[in-house]
C-alpha positions in Angstrom: 114.0 66.4 103.9 115.2 65.7 107.4 118.6 67.4 107.2 118.7 71.1 107.5 121.4 72.1 105.0 122.9 75.5 105.2 121.6 77.8 102.5 123.4 80.6 100.7 122.6 84.1 101.7 121.8 85.2 98.2 119.0 83.5 96.3 119.8 81.7 93.1 119.4 83.5 89.7 116.2 81.8 88.8 114.3 83.5 91.7 114.6 86.8 89.9 114.2 85.3 86.4 110.9 83.7 87.3 109.8 86.7 89.5 109.6 84.5 92.7 109.2 85.7 96.3 111.7 83.1 97.5 113.5 79.9 96.5 110.7 77.3 96.3 113.2 74.4 96.3 115.2 75.4 99.3 115.8 72.6 101.8 113.3 74.0 104.3 110.3 72.8 106.4 107.9 75.7 106.1 104.2 74.7 106.6 103.0 76.7 103.6 105.0 74.5 101.3 103.3 71.3 102.5 101.8 69.6 99.4 98.4 68.2 100.5 98.3 65.2 98.2 95.2 63.1 98.7 97.2 60.0 99.5 99.4 62.0 102.0 96.3 63.5 103.6 94.8 60.1 104.0 98.0 59.0 106.0 97.7 62.2 108.1 94.1 61.5 109.0 94.9 57.9 109.9 97.8 59.1 112.0 95.6 61.5 113.9 93.0 58.7 114.5 95.6 56.2 115.7 97.2 58.7 118.1 93.9 59.1 119.8 92.8 55.5 120.1 95.7 53.1 119.5 97.9 51.8 122.3 100.8 50.8 120.0 104.1 52.4 119.0 103.2 54.3 115.8 106.1 53.9 113.3 106.0 56.3 110.3 108.5 54.7 107.9 109.9 56.2 104.7 113.3 56.8 103.0 115.2 60.0 103.4 113.6 62.9 101.6 110.2 61.3 101.4 108.5 64.1 103.5 108.4 62.6 107.0 109.4 65.9 108.7 106.8 67.9 106.8 104.2 65.3 107.8 105.3 65.5 111.4 104.9 69.3 111.4 101.4 69.0 109.9 100.5 66.5 112.6 101.6 68.9 115.3 99.7 71.8 113.7 96.5 69.7 113.6 97.0 68.4 117.1 93.9 68.4 119.2 93.6 70.9 122.0 93.7 68.2 124.7 97.0 66.7 123.5 100.1 67.4 125.7 102.8 67.2 122.9 106.5 66.6 123.5 108.7 66.7 120.4 112.2 65.2 120.4 115.0 64.7 117.9 116.6 61.3 117.8 119.9 62.8 116.9 120.0 64.8 120.1 119.4 61.9 122.5 122.3 59.5 123.0 121.7 58.0 126.5 118.8 57.1 128.7 119.8 60.0 131.1 119.5 62.5 128.2 116.1 61.0 127.4 114.9 61.6 131.0 116.1 65.2 130.9 114.2 65.9 127.7 111.0 64.3 129.1 111.3 66.3 132.3 111.4 69.5 130.3 108.3 68.6 128.4 106.4 67.4 131.5 107.8 69.4 134.4 105.0 68.6 136.7 105.7 64.8 136.5 109.0 64.5 138.4 112.6 65.6 138.3 114.9 63.7 135.9 117.4 62.7 138.6 114.8 61.0 140.8 115.1 57.2 141.3 111.5 56.6 140.3 111.3 58.9 137.3 109.8 56.4 135.0 107.0 55.3 137.3 106.3 58.9 138.3 106.0 60.0 134.6 103.6 57.1 133.8 101.5 58.0 136.8 101.4 61.6 135.7 100.3 60.6 132.1 97.5 58.4 133.5 96.3 61.3 135.6 96.1 63.4 132.4 93.8 60.8 130.9 91.6 61.1 133.9 90.9 64.8 133.1 90.5 64.3 129.4 94.0 65.0 128.3 96.5 62.9 126.4 100.3 62.8 126.6 101.9 62.4 123.1 105.6 62.0 122.5 106.8 62.6 118.9 110.4 61.6 117.9 111.8 62.7 114.5 114.9 61.1 113.0 114.3 58.1 115.2 116.7 55.9 113.2 119.5 57.8 114.9 118.2 56.9 118.3 120.4 54.2 120.0 118.7 50.9 120.8 119.3 51.2 124.6 117.5 54.6 124.6 114.5 53.2 122.8 114.4 50.3 125.1 114.6 52.6 128.1 111.7 54.6 126.7 109.5 51.6 126.3 110.6 50.4 129.8 109.2 53.5 131.7 106.5 51.2 133.0 106.7 47.6 134.0 106.1 46.5 130.4 106.1 48.2 127.0 102.3 47.7 126.8 101.7 49.6 130.0 104.0 52.4 128.8 102.1 52.8 125.5 98.8 52.7 127.3 99.8 55.8 129.3 102.0 57.6 126.8 101.3 57.8 123.0 104.6 57.4 121.2 105.1 58.3 117.5 108.4 57.8 115.8 109.4 59.0 112.3 112.3 57.1 110.8 113.9 55.5 107.8 113.8 51.7 107.3 117.2 51.5 109.1 115.2 51.3 112.4 113.5 48.0 111.5 116.1 45.7 113.1 115.9 47.6 116.4 112.2 47.4 116.5 112.2 43.7 115.6 114.6 42.9 118.5 112.3 44.8 120.9 109.3 42.9 119.7 111.1 39.6 120.3 111.6 40.6 123.9 107.8 41.0 124.3 106.3 37.8 122.7 102.6 37.7 122.3 102.3 41.5 122.2 101.8 43.6 119.0 103.8 46.6 119.9 104.4 48.4 116.6 102.0 49.8 114.0 103.8 50.7 110.8 102.7 53.4 108.3 104.6 53.7 105.1 104.6 57.0 103.1 103.9 56.2 99.4 106.1 57.9 96.8 104.7 60.3 94.2 103.9 59.0 90.7 105.0 61.1 87.7 101.8 63.1 87.6 102.0 63.9 91.3 105.6 64.9 90.9 104.7 67.4 88.2 101.9 68.8 90.3 104.2 69.0 93.4 106.8 71.0 91.4 104.1 73.5 90.2 102.6 73.8 93.7 106.0 74.7 95.1 106.5 77.4 92.4 102.9 78.7 92.9 103.5 79.1 96.7 106.7 81.1 95.9 104.7 83.5 93.7 105.1 82.0 90.2 102.3 82.3 87.7 102.5 80.8 84.2 103.3 77.6 82.4 105.7 75.1 83.9 109.4 76.0 83.4 110.2 72.3 83.2 109.6 70.3 80.0 107.8 67.0 80.1 111.2 65.3 79.5 112.8 67.1 82.5 109.9 66.2 84.8 110.1 62.6 83.8 113.8 62.5 84.4 113.5 64.2 87.8 110.7 61.9 88.9 112.7 58.8 87.8 115.9 59.9 89.6 114.1 61.0 92.8 111.8 57.9 93.0 108.9 60.2 93.7 110.5 61.7 96.9 109.7 65.4 97.5 113.1 66.2 99.1 115.0 64.7 96.1 112.6 66.5 93.7 113.5 69.8 95.3 117.2 69.2 94.8 116.8 68.1 91.2 114.5 71.0 90.4 117.0 73.4 91.9 119.8 72.0 89.8 117.7 72.0 86.6 116.7 75.7 87.0 120.3 76.6 87.6 121.4 74.7 84.4 118.6 76.5 82.4 120.0 79.8 83.6 123.5 78.9 82.5 122.2 77.8 79.1 120.4 81.1 78.6 123.6 83.0 79.6 125.7 81.0 77.2 123.2 81.7 74.3 123.5 85.4 75.0 127.3 85.4 75.2 129.0 86.5 71.9 131.5 84.2 70.2 134.9 85.4 71.3 137.6 84.4 68.6 135.6 85.0 65.4 134.2 88.4 66.6 137.7 89.4 67.8 139.3 88.6 64.4 136.5 90.4 62.5 136.9 93.4 64.8 140.6 93.6 64.0 139.9 93.5 60.3 137.3 96.2 60.5 139.6 98.4 62.5 142.3 98.0 59.9 140.0 98.8 57.0 138.8 101.9 58.9 142.3 103.1 59.4 143.2 102.6 55.8 140.1 104.4 54.6 140.9 107.4 56.9 144.5 107.5 55.6 143.3 107.4 52.0 140.9 110.3 52.5 143.5 112.4 54.2 146.0 111.8 51.3 143.4 112.7 48.8 142.4 115.9 50.5 146.1 116.9 50.7 146.6 116.3 47.0 143.5 118.3 46.1 144.7 121.2 48.2 148.1 121.3 46.5 146.9 120.8 42.9 143.7 122.9 42.7 144.2 126.3 41.0 143.1 129.5 42.7 139.6 130.4 41.8 138.6 134.0 41.2 136.4 135.6 43.8 132.7 134.9 43.3 130.0 137.4 43.9 127.3 136.2 46.2 123.8 136.4 44.8 120.5 135.5 46.5 118.2 133.5 44.3 114.5 132.9 44.7 113.8 129.1 44.9 110.5 127.7 43.8 108.4 126.3 46.6 109.1 122.7 47.4 105.4 122.0 47.9 102.7 123.5 45.7 100.3 123.4 48.6 102.7 125.6 50.6 103.0 128.0 47.7 99.2 128.3 47.6 99.1 129.1 51.3 101.8 131.8 51.1 99.7 134.2 48.9 96.0 133.8 49.6 93.8 134.4 46.6 91.4 137.4 46.8 88.4 135.3 45.9 87.3 131.8 45.1 88.8 130.4 41.9 86.9 127.4 40.5 90.0 126.2 38.6 92.2 126.0 41.8 91.2 123.2 44.3 91.1 124.3 47.9 94.0 123.0 50.1 92.9 120.0 52.2 92.3 120.6 55.9 95.0 119.5 58.3 92.6 117.2 60.1 91.5 115.4 57.0 95.1 114.6 55.8 96.6 113.8 59.1 97.0 110.1 60.0 93.9 108.8 61.9 94.3 107.6 65.4 92.6 104.3 64.6 93.2 102.6 61.2 89.6 101.2 61.4 88.2 104.7 61.2 89.8 105.5 57.7 86.9 106.5 55.4 86.3 105.0 52.0 86.9 106.8 48.8 83.4 108.3 48.6 83.7 109.6 52.2 87.1 111.3 51.6 85.6 114.0 49.4 83.0 114.8 52.1 85.6 115.2 54.7 87.8 117.4 52.6 84.9 119.7 51.6 84.0 120.3 55.3 86.1 123.0 56.9 87.6 122.4 60.3 86.7 125.0 62.9 89.6 124.0 65.1 92.5 124.6 62.7 93.2 128.3 61.8 94.4 129.3 58.3 98.2 129.6 58.0 99.7 133.1 58.0 101.5 134.6 55.0 105.2 133.5 54.8 104.7 130.6 57.1 105.9 127.2 55.9 104.0 124.1 56.9 105.8 122.0 59.6 105.1 118.7 57.9 103.8 117.8 54.4 100.9 115.4 54.1 101.9 111.8 53.7 99.9 111.4 50.4 97.8 113.9 48.4 94.1 113.6 49.2 92.0 112.3 46.2 90.4 115.2 44.3 86.7 115.4 44.1 84.9 115.6 40.8 83.8 119.1 41.6 86.1 120.7 44.3 84.6 123.0 46.9 85.7 126.6 46.9 88.2 127.6 49.6 86.7 129.5 52.5 88.3 132.9 53.5 90.3 133.0 56.7 87.8 135.1 58.6 85.0 132.6 57.7 86.9 129.5 58.9 84.1 128.8 61.4 81.3 129.1 58.9 79.3 125.9 58.3 79.8 124.0 55.1 77.1 123.6 52.5 74.3 121.1 53.2 75.3 118.3 50.7 78.9 117.8 52.0 77.7 118.0 55.6 75.1 115.4 54.9 77.7 113.2 53.3 80.2 113.6 56.2 77.6 112.6 58.8 78.2 108.8 58.4 81.9 109.2 58.8 81.4 111.3 62.0 79.1 108.6 63.3 81.6 105.9 62.7 84.3 108.0 64.4 82.2 108.6 67.5 81.1 104.9 67.7 84.6 103.5 68.2 85.3 105.5 71.4 81.9 104.6 72.7 82.5 100.9 72.1 86.0 101.2 73.7 84.4 102.9 76.8 81.8 100.1 77.0 84.6 97.5 76.9 86.6 99.2 79.6 83.5 99.5 81.8 82.7 95.8 81.4 86.3 94.8 82.2 86.3 96.9 85.3 83.0 95.3 86.4 84.3 91.8 85.9 87.4 92.2 88.0 85.9 93.6 91.1 88.7 94.0 93.7 86.8 93.0 96.8 83.3 91.5 96.2 80.6 91.5 98.8 80.9 87.8 98.9 84.3 87.9 100.4 83.3 90.4 103.2 80.3 88.2 104.1 82.4 85.1 104.9 83.6 84.4 108.4 87.2 85.1 109.0 88.0 81.6 110.3 86.3 79.8 107.4 88.3 78.3 104.5 88.0 78.5 100.8 89.8 76.7 97.9 92.1 78.8 95.7 92.2 77.7 92.1 94.4 80.3 90.3 96.6 83.3 90.8 97.8 85.6 88.1 99.0 89.2 87.7 97.2 89.7 84.3 93.4 90.2 84.9 92.8 88.9 81.4 94.1 85.5 82.5 91.4 85.4 85.2 88.7 86.5 82.8 89.6 83.7 80.4 89.6 81.2 83.3 86.2 82.4 84.4 84.8 82.2 80.9 86.1 78.6 80.5 85.1 77.2 83.9 82.4 79.5 85.1 79.7 77.0 84.4 81.4 74.2 86.3 81.4 75.7 89.8 80.6 78.9 91.6 83.9 80.9 91.1 84.9 84.3 92.6 87.6 86.5 91.3 89.3 88.7 93.9 92.0 91.3 93.3 94.7 91.3 96.0 98.0 93.1 96.4 101.5 91.4 96.3 104.9 92.9 95.7 103.5 96.4 95.2 101.3 95.2 92.3 97.8 93.8 91.7 97.5 90.0 92.1 94.3 88.4 90.9 93.1 85.1 92.4 90.1 82.8 91.8 88.5 81.0 94.7 85.5 78.8 95.2 83.4 77.7 98.2 83.2 78.5 101.9 83.9 75.8 104.4 83.9 75.8 108.2 87.4 74.2 108.6 90.4 73.0 106.6 89.2 69.4 106.7 85.9 70.3 105.1 87.7 72.3 102.4 90.1 69.4 101.7 87.1 67.0 101.4 85.2 69.4 99.1 88.2 69.5 96.7 87.5 65.9 95.7 83.9 66.9 94.7 85.1 69.5 92.2 84.8 68.9 88.5 87.8 67.0 87.0 89.1 70.1 85.2 89.3 72.1 88.4 90.5 69.2 90.5 93.6 68.8 88.2 94.7 72.3 89.3 95.4 71.0 92.8 93.4 73.7 94.7 94.6 74.5 98.2 92.7 75.6 101.2 93.1 79.2 102.4 91.5 81.2 105.3 89.4 84.2 104.5 91.3 86.4 106.9 94.5 85.6 105.1 92.9 86.7 101.8 91.5 89.9 103.3 94.9 90.7 104.6 96.2 90.7 101.0 93.6 93.2 99.7 94.9 96.4 98.2 95.6 99.2 100.7 92.8 101.4 99.4 90.1 98.8 99.9 
């Protein structure tokens, strides 16, 4: 993770396939992608404590890709206000003269780099800072690339390495390749313990899986892991639990998955090509045969005498349409009335289809909203199935009496069906109202929290039903709050818990959560950041 590799301008295909904001496995050092694992946070807290009180050379040792640079960035972000930080890159300092130039840029009030007594002047300046409650801290990344004479000149700013470390706190982040150089320096100062070593532990398999999901979540992913358990196990074993190597392997795995999906969608070339040629040949033969047949019929068919055109009256295709073409002058008991359009049309909800006993009542009740068809007008669509006839059909109502109420017994029988029909929209309205209430966009609880305080985010999803299921499952375990935010021109629902005065308190409170919530790896967030993501209309 220490080498800044050049990245392509266009993001990989899996960024769009997974609906991500950016590539989560790019070789970058952004602070938001720092995975605050409990073991790593313990090292960070210890490093802060030793920087304040230890007078030794603090050596953070880990192999390449283990997260040293990210840890160094977090240390600088969490630096105390009274620290006077100076950050150097070991690859950019090759001589003692270059070291003095870099230090003079960090502490311009100490002395010029070309003075004869630069070392003693710098130490005197650092001791003066301690007199006024400040502390000079020098942080060197990639220190394994620092030449041994340069490191020796750094410790020799004062009369002895011990006096130098007493005035200037020095932290170096390096691979184990620096061990021989430090051992030789320690041999030159017998009886003095100059170096305090902190090793960064690698991730276990569970931590590796959680790290991969955390990177995806920060990039905007919501859903199940795109990696199978076998893939996670293989990546962890190959990377030895190092975050930088996990990033590279996850990037390659997602690219390979995209290639496999593309290959599965690609048609088989040779077989389809041969089949296409055969089909084309058959089609040409069929067209030629039809053309020859038509030509033979045209030459052999005798001339037919002229036929006289005659218009015939065809019977109606639908007996119901014939009944509506010529309205009867009066009610005929032997002829059943045509069913209303409303009763034979397909219901909007299959659950509202009446039983056999209720169908008769619906047919007998005239519909005031549908006028009688005019003479000579054909129905646009025939009913899907004939309505079951009642034992004693009701007489048809004249067109001018279409709005007249039906007799009392059929109306009384149709009342339960109407009640059932009206109950379903009411229940749906109640369901929508309850859903809108559960997913309140910006609860009062959020506005009451101080902007600088922190909370723990547990979940993020675009589907509000996912949040509702999460609240129903874990609502009894902790005080959870659902908040609707706005990301990528769409609603983004998150679930948070707790309010803490600073990030350290939020991180400590995460260990007190129930086991089911702690496994989600919650991460601290400031309230002002969450408010900035609220929808524009709120």
